[in-house]
DRENPA-3360 file (N, C-alpha, C; in nm, 2 decimals, always signed):
BEGIN
1 = MFEGFSSQ = +1.40/+2.08/+0.61/+1.35/+1.94/+0.63/+1.20/+1.94/+0.62 ~ +1.13/+2.04/+0.66/+0.99/+2.04/+0.66/+0.93/+2.13/+0.56 ~ +1.00/+2.17/+0.46/+0.95/+2.26/+0.35/+0.83/+2.19/+0.28 ~ +0.74/+2.26/+0.24/+0.63/+2.21/+0.16/+0.51/+2.15/+0.24 ~ +0.52/+2.15/+0.37/+0.41/+2.10/+0.46/+0.34/+2.22/+0.52 ~ +0.21/+2.21/+0.53/+0.13/+2.31/+0.59/+0.13/+2.30/+0.74 ~ +0.09/+2.40/+0.81/+0.09/+2.39/+0.96/-0.01/+2.28/+1.01 ~ -0.11/+2.24/+0.93/-0.20/+2.14/+0.96/-0.13/+2.00/+0.95;
9 = ELDTERGV = -0.03/+1.99/+0.88/+0.04/+1.86/+0.85/+0.16/+1.85/+0.94 ~ +0.20/+1.95/+1.01/+0.33/+1.95/+1.07/+0.33/+1.99/+1.22 ~ +0.40/+1.92/+1.30/+0.43/+1.96/+1.44/+0.58/+1.96/+1.45 ~ +0.64/+2.08/+1.43/+0.79/+2.09/+1.43/+0.85/+2.07/+1.57 ~ +0.77/+2.10/+1.68/+0.83/+2.07/+1.81/+0.85/+1.92/+1.83 ~ +0.76/+1.84/+1.78/+0.78/+1.70/+1.80/+0.84/+1.63/+1.68 ~ +0.86/+1.71/+1.57/+0.92/+1.65/+1.45/+0.83/+1.55/+1.38 ~ +0.70/+1.58/+1.38/+0.60/+1.48/+1.33/+0.53/+1.54/+1.21;
17 = IFARAGID = +0.51/+1.46/+1.11/+0.43/+1.50/+0.99/+0.31/+1.42/+0.99 ~ +0.19/+1.48/+0.99/+0.07/+1.41/+0.98/+0.02/+1.39/+0.84 ~ -0.02/+1.27/+0.81/-0.07/+1.24/+0.67/-0.21/+1.29/+0.66 ~ -0.25/+1.35/+0.55/-0.39/+1.39/+0.53/-0.43/+1.33/+0.39 ~ -0.54/+1.27/+0.39/-0.59/+1.21/+0.26/-0.59/+1.31/+0.15 ~ -0.63/+1.43/+0.17/-0.64/+1.53/+0.06/-0.51/+1.56/+0.00 ~ -0.41/+1.60/+0.08/-0.28/+1.63/+0.02/-0.21/+1.51/-0.03 ~ -0.22/+1.40/+0.04/-0.16/+1.27/-0.01/-0.22/+1.24/-0.15;
25 = REHDDAGA = -0.35/+1.25/-0.16/-0.41/+1.22/-0.29/-0.36/+1.31/-0.40 ~ -0.34/+1.44/-0.37/-0.29/+1.53/-0.47/-0.15/+1.50/-0.51 ~ -0.07/+1.46/-0.41/+0.07/+1.42/-0.44/+0.07/+1.29/-0.53 ~ -0.02/+1.19/-0.49/-0.03/+1.07/-0.57/-0.07/+1.10/-0.71 ~ -0.17/+1.18/-0.73/-0.22/+1.20/-0.86/-0.11/+1.27/-0.95 ~ -0.03/+1.36/-0.89/+0.07/+1.43/-0.96/+0.18/+1.34/-1.00 ~ +0.21/+1.23/-0.92/+0.32/+1.14/-0.96/+0.28/+1.02/-1.03 ~ +0.15/+0.99/-1.05/+0.11/+0.87/-1.11/+0.16/+0.86/-1.26;
33 = GVRCIEAP = +0.22/+0.75/-1.29/+0.27/+0.73/-1.42/+0.40/+0.81/-1.45 ~ +0.45/+0.89/-1.35/+0.57/+0.97/-1.37/+0.68/+0.90/-1.29 ~ +0.65/+0.87/-1.16/+0.74/+0.80/-1.08/+0.69/+0.65/-1.07 ~ +0.79/+0.56/-1.05/+0.75/+0.42/-1.05/+0.83/+0.34/-0.95 ~ +0.77/+0.25/-0.88/+0.84/+0.15/-0.80/+0.90/+0.04/-0.89 ~ +1.03/+0.03/-0.89/+1.09/-0.06/-0.98/+1.10/-0.20/-0.92 ~ +1.11/-0.21/-0.78/+1.12/-0.34/-0.71/+0.99/-0.41/-0.72 ~ +0.99/-0.54/-0.72/+0.86/-0.61/-0.71/+0.78/-0.57/-0.59;
41 = LLALWSAS = +0.65/-0.55/-0.61/+0.56/-0.50/-0.51/+0.46/-0.61/-0.47 ~ +0.45/-0.64/-0.34/+0.35/-0.73/-0.29/+0.25/-0.65/-0.21 ~ +0.13/-0.64/-0.26/+0.02/-0.57/-0.19/-0.07/-0.67/-0.12 ~ -0.09/-0.66/+0.01/-0.18/-0.74/+0.08/-0.29/-0.66/+0.15 ~ -0.41/-0.71/+0.16/-0.52/-0.63/+0.23/-0.62/-0.73/+0.28 ~ -0.71/-0.68/+0.36/-0.82/-0.76/+0.41/-0.93/-0.77/+0.30 ~ -0.95/-0.89/+0.26/-1.06/-0.92/+0.16/-1.20/-0.88/+0.21 ~ -1.21/-0.87/+0.34/-1.35/-0.84/+0.39/-1.35/-0.69/+0.44;
49 = GALPRLYG = -1.24/-0.62/+0.41/-1.23/-0.48/+0.46/-1.28/-0.38/+0.36 ~ -1.25/-0.26/+0.38/-1.30/-0.15/+0.30/-1.24/-0.14/+0.16 ~ -1.12/-0.18/+0.14/-1.05/-0.16/+0.01/-1.13/-0.23/-0.11 ~ -1.17/-0.35/-0.10/-1.24/-0.41/-0.21/-1.38/-0.34/-0.23 ~ -1.44/-0.29/-0.13/-1.57/-0.22/-0.15/-1.54/-0.09/-0.21 ~ -1.43/-0.02/-0.18/-1.41/+0.11/-0.23/-1.35/+0.11/-0.37 ~ -1.26/+0.01/-0.40/-1.19/+0.01/-0.52/-1.22/-0.10/-0.62 ~ -1.29/-0.20/-0.57/-1.31/-0.32/-0.66/-1.18/-0.39/-0.68;
57 = DVLAVWRP = -1.11/-0.36/-0.79/-0.98/-0.41/-0.82/-0.88/-0.33/-0.74 ~ -0.84/-0.38/-0.62/-0.75/-0.31/-0.53/-0.62/-0.29/-0.60 ~ -0.57/-0.39/-0.67/-0.44/-0.37/-0.74/-0.43/-0.26/-0.84 ~ -0.55/-0.23/-0.90/-0.55/-0.12/-0.99/-0.50/+0.01/-0.94 ~ -0.51/+0.03/-0.81/-0.46/+0.15/-0.74/-0.31/+0.15/-0.76 ~ -0.24/+0.04/-0.75/-0.10/+0.03/-0.76/-0.04/+0.02/-0.90 ~ -0.12/-0.02/-1.00/-0.06/-0.04/-1.13/+0.01/+0.08/-1.19 ~ -0.04/+0.21/-1.17/+0.03/+0.32/-1.22/+0.17/+0.34/-1.15;
65 = WARHESDR = +0.19/+0.28/-1.04/+0.31/+0.31/-0.96/+0.41/+0.20/-0.96 ~ +0.37/+0.07/-1.00/+0.46/-0.04/-0.99/+0.47/-0.11/-1.12 ~ +0.59/-0.16/-1.16/+0.61/-0.23/-1.28/+0.58/-0.38/-1.26 ~ +0.61/-0.43/-1.15/+0.59/-0.58/-1.12/+0.52/-0.59/-0.99 ~ +0.39/-0.62/-1.00/+0.31/-0.63/-0.88/+0.24/-0.76/-0.87 ~ +0.22/-0.80/-0.74/+0.14/-0.92/-0.71/+0.06/-0.88/-0.59 ~ -0.05/-0.96/-0.57/-0.14/-0.91/-0.47/-0.22/-1.03/-0.41 ~ -0.28/-1.00/-0.30/-0.37/-1.10/-0.24/-0.46/-1.03/-0.14;
73 = GILASHFL = -0.59/-1.06/-0.15/-0.68/-1.03/-0.05/-0.69/-1.14/+0.05 ~ -0.67/-1.11/+0.18/-0.66/-1.21/+0.28/-0.79/-1.21/+0.36 ~ -0.84/-1.33/+0.39/-0.96/-1.34/+0.47/-0.92/-1.32/+0.62 ~ -0.92/-1.19/+0.66/-0.87/-1.15/+0.79/-0.93/-1.01/+0.82 ~ -0.91/-0.97/+0.94/-0.94/-0.83/+0.98/-0.84/-0.74/+0.92 ~ -0.84/-0.61/+0.97/-0.74/-0.51/+0.93/-0.60/-0.56/+0.97 ~ -0.59/-0.64/+1.07/-0.46/-0.68/+1.13/-0.42/-0.81/+1.07 ~ -0.38/-0.81/+0.95/-0.35/-0.93/+0.87/-0.25/-1.02/+0.94;
81 = IDDEPEQI = -0.14/-0.97/+0.99/-0.03/-1.05/+1.05/-0.08/-1.11/+1.18 ~ -0.17/-1.04/+1.25/-0.22/-1.10/+1.38/-0.32/-1.22/+1.35 ~ -0.40/-1.20/+1.25/-0.50/-1.30/+1.21/-0.45/-1.42/+1.14 ~ -0.36/-1.39/+1.05/-0.31/-1.50/+0.96/-0.16/-1.50/+0.95 ~ -0.09/-1.52/+1.06/+0.06/-1.50/+1.06/+0.13/-1.60/+0.96 ~ +0.08/-1.73/+0.96/+0.15/-1.83/+0.87/+0.13/-1.80/+0.73 ~ +0.00/-1.76/+0.69/-0.02/-1.73/+0.55/+0.06/-1.60/+0.51 ~ +0.07/-1.50/+0.59/+0.14/-1.38/+0.56/+0.29/-1.42/+0.54;
89 = ADLLAMHV = +0.34/-1.50/+0.64/+0.48/-1.54/+0.63/+0.51/-1.62/+0.50 ~ +0.42/-1.71/+0.46/+0.43/-1.79/+0.34/+0.43/-1.69/+0.22 ~ +0.34/-1.60/+0.21/+0.33/-1.50/+0.10/+0.46/-1.42/+0.09 ~ +0.51/-1.37/+0.20/+0.63/-1.29/+0.20/+0.75/-1.38/+0.16 ~ +0.76/-1.50/+0.20/+0.87/-1.59/+0.16/+0.86/-1.61/+0.01 ~ +0.74/-1.64/-0.05/+0.72/-1.66/-0.19/+0.77/-1.53/-0.27 ~ +0.72/-1.42/-0.21/+0.75/-1.29/-0.28/+0.91/-1.26/-0.28 ~ +0.97/-1.28/-0.17/+1.12/-1.26/-0.16/+1.19/-1.36/-0.25;
97 = SGEPSHVR = +1.14/-1.48/-0.26/+1.21/-1.58/-0.34/+1.19/-1.57/-0.49 ~ +1.09/-1.48/-0.53/+1.05/-1.46/-0.67/+0.94/-1.55/-0.72 ~ +0.89/-1.64/-0.63/+0.78/-1.72/-0.68/+0.65/-1.64/-0.70 ~ +0.57/-1.67/-0.80/+0.45/-1.59/-0.82/+0.35/-1.61/-0.71 ~ +0.29/-1.50/-0.66/+0.19/-1.52/-0.55/+0.06/-1.45/-0.59 ~ +0.04/-1.41/-0.71/-0.08/-1.35/-0.75/-0.19/-1.45/-0.77 ~ -0.29/-1.44/-0.68/-0.40/-1.54/-0.68/-0.53/-1.45/-0.66 ~ -0.63/-1.47/-0.74/-0.76/-1.40/-0.72/-0.86/-1.50/-0.66;
% end
């Protein structure tokens, strides 16, 4: 069950696997363009948070992984659902119903 994880990533007594940016990034890079999310993907993030500053086009991070993506930067803190519950609910409802929700 825990094969392939280093001792830094794993606490077998508690059955916990700790994510590390380094190994996660290595795994992501190895799978980019090889494995793909086939279901429609809705990516939401804080428009005033770190992701737009770090990546510019936040959805570009997901394009190698997803065939059908939509996105939205939300004017909220890191806690989107706490700050904008109605907007998040509306976006999720549109996404599930198949309505386009991609707005820049």
